Backbone as CSV, one residue per row, in Angstrom:
resi,resn,N_x,N_y,N_z,CA_x,CA_y,CA_z,C_x,C_y,C_z
1,MET,110.275,118.897,106.240,110.441,118.119,105.022,109.602,116.853,105.101
2,SER,108.987,116.516,103.997,108.144,115.337,103.961,108.902,114.102,103.496
3,GLY,110.118,114.277,102.997,110.868,113.147,102.476,110.618,112.910,101.002
4,SER,109.722,113.667,100.409,109.430,113.525,98.989,110.514,114.198,98.170
5,GLU,110.753,113.637,96.992,111.719,114.246,96.090,111.124,115.519,95.491
6,ILE,111.986,116.464,95.195,111.544,117.696,94.559,111.471,117.441,93.058
7,LEU,110.335,117.791,92.460,110.124,117.548,91.040,110.854,118.584,90.199
8,SER,111.349,118.126,89.048,111.949,119.063,88.105,110.837,119.809,87.383
9,GLU,111.202,120.863,86.699,110.214,121.647,85.955,109.552,120.795,84.875
10,ALA,110.325,119.914,84.238,109.774,119.030,83.203,108.757,118.052,83.796
11,GLU,109.050,117.517,84.982,108.125,116.595,85.642,106.838,117.306,86.045
12,ARG,106.968,118.527,86.515,105.775,119.301,86.872,104.895,119.545,85.651
13,GLU,105.528,119.907,84.541,104.785,120.161,83.317,104.091,118.892,82.822
14,GLU,104.786,117.763,82.936,104.199,116.480,82.528,102.983,116.142,83.389
15,MET,103.082,116.373,84.691,101.952,116.104,85.584,100.776,117.021,85.270
16,LEU,101.078,118.273,84.954,100.022,119.214,84.601,99.319,118.769,83.322
17,GLN,100.081,118.352,82.335,99.490,117.888,81.084,98.647,116.628,81.313
18,ASP,99.134,115.719,82.169,98.359,114.518,82.510,97.035,114.891,83.155
19,SER,97.060,115.896,84.023,95.840,116.265,84.744,94.781,116.854,83.816
20,LEU,95.208,117.389,82.684,94.265,117.995,81.756,93.615,116.989,80.808
21,GLN,94.135,115.761,80.759,93.589,114.737,79.868,92.518,113.939,80.613
22,GLU,91.318,113.923,80.061,90.195,113.252,80.714,90.444,111.754,80.892
23,CYS,91.023,111.101,79.865,91.249,109.650,79.966,92.254,109.317,81.064
24,ARG,93.271,110.178,81.251,94.244,109.946,82.318,93.588,110.122,83.685
25,GLY,92.707,111.123,83.794,91.994,111.336,85.049,91.142,110.135,85.414
26,LYS,90.481,109.559,84.420,89.661,108.372,84.668,90.524,107.188,85.089
27,ALA,91.707,107.055,84.481,92.610,105.954,84.842,93.090,106.093,86.283
28,PHE,93.460,107.317,86.672,93.907,107.543,88.051,92.771,107.322,89.050
29,LEU,91.571,107.748,88.702,90.421,107.531,89.585,90.147,106.047,89.748
30,ALA,90.190,105.289,88.649,89.950,103.845,88.725,91.010,103.165,89.588
31,ALA,92.268,103.573,89.439,93.343,102.981,90.245,93.157,103.304,91.720
32,ARG,92.771,104.551,92.019,92.564,104.933,93.421,91.405,104.165,94.036
33,LEU,90.299,104.044,93.302,89.147,103.313,93.824,89.475,101.843,94.042
34,ARG,90.234,101.271,93.111,90.616,99.858,93.251,91.529,99.656,94.455
35,SER,92.462,100.581,94.663,93.390,100.439,95.788,92.687,100.618,97.126
36,GLN,91.596,101.369,97.159,90.882,101.612,98.406,89.769,100.604,98.657
37,SER,89.551,99.688,97.722,88.432,98.761,97.872,88.755,97.556,98.750
38,GLY,90.032,97.336,99.048,90.412,96.183,99.849,90.129,96.400,101.327
39,SER,90.112,95.286,102.042,89.892,95.348,103.491,91.240,95.395,104.216
40,LEU,91.194,95.553,105.505,92.409,95.538,106.312,93.101,94.187,106.194
41,ASP,92.322,93.109,106.140,92.902,91.772,105.985,93.655,91.654,104.660
42,ASP,93.108,92.226,103.583,93.793,92.211,102.292,95.125,92.953,102.377
43,TYR,95.113,94.084,103.069,96.324,94.881,103.218,97.392,94.122,104.003
44,ILE,97.008,93.496,105.100,97.960,92.731,105.918,98.495,91.539,105.137
45,GLU,97.630,90.881,104.379,98.071,89.763,103.551,99.095,90.218,102.514
46,SER,98.858,91.370,101.913,99.783,91.911,100.928,101.136,92.228,101.569
47,LEU,101.110,92.830,102.750,102.357,93.116,103.455,103.108,91.829,103.783
48,SER,102.382,90.816,104.234,103.005,89.541,104.584,103.605,88.869,103.357
49,ARG,102.901,88.951,102.238,103.350,88.308,101.001,104.635,88.959,100.484
50,HIS,104.780,90.260,100.688,105.931,90.973,100.148,107.037,91.214,101.167
51,ALA,106.832,90.821,102.396,107.810,91.096,103.452,109.161,90.448,103.172
52,GLY,109.176,89.292,102.546,110.428,88.598,102.269,111.275,89.257,101.197
53,LEU,110.707,90.184,100.470,111.438,90.840,99.389,112.396,91.911,99.893
54,PHE,112.210,92.357,101.142,113.011,93.434,101.686,113.796,92.927,102.886
55,PRO,115.120,93.040,102.829,115.918,92.582,103.968,115.672,93.462,105.190
56,PHE,115.612,92.834,106.325,115.391,93.573,107.558,116.369,93.081,108.608
57,THR,117.143,94.000,109.149,118.056,93.685,110.232,117.757,94.648,111.369
58,PRO,117.228,94.127,112.485,116.926,95.038,113.596,118.201,95.650,114.157
59,ARG,118.102,96.892,114.575,119.267,97.537,115.153,119.173,97.495,116.674
60,LYS,120.299,97.439,117.288,120.363,97.407,118.745,120.516,98.835,119.247
61,THR,119.586,99.258,120.089,119.619,100.603,120.637,119.685,100.519,122.151
62,LEU,120.743,101.048,122.704,120.902,101.067,124.159,120.452,102.416,124.688
63,THR,119.725,102.390,125.767,119.264,103.639,126.362,119.288,103.529,127.885
64,ASP,119.498,104.657,128.524,119.448,104.719,129.985,118.102,105.257,130.448
65,ASP,117.302,105.744,129.511,116.016,106.339,129.836,114.953,105.244,129.801
66,LEU,114.515,104.791,130.971,113.598,103.672,131.049,112.150,104.107,131.267
67,ARG,111.872,105.397,131.113,110.511,105.872,131.268,109.657,105.415,130.101
68,LEU,108.361,105.265,130.345,107.429,104.920,129.271,106.934,106.159,128.614
């Protein structure tokens, strides 16, 4: 399992219809190109900027297996 939700038949049909529209394809391509144009520094900055929005509580894990 990949953890992805299973799409309903209506959602699949909607995605298929979107894929057939040229303007939607261009919009998705532009979004993908824009998202891939940033550098690693931009990505780390974005993660740092949004890190406070999600609560994080580390969990304590005890183990007897000390091998690396």
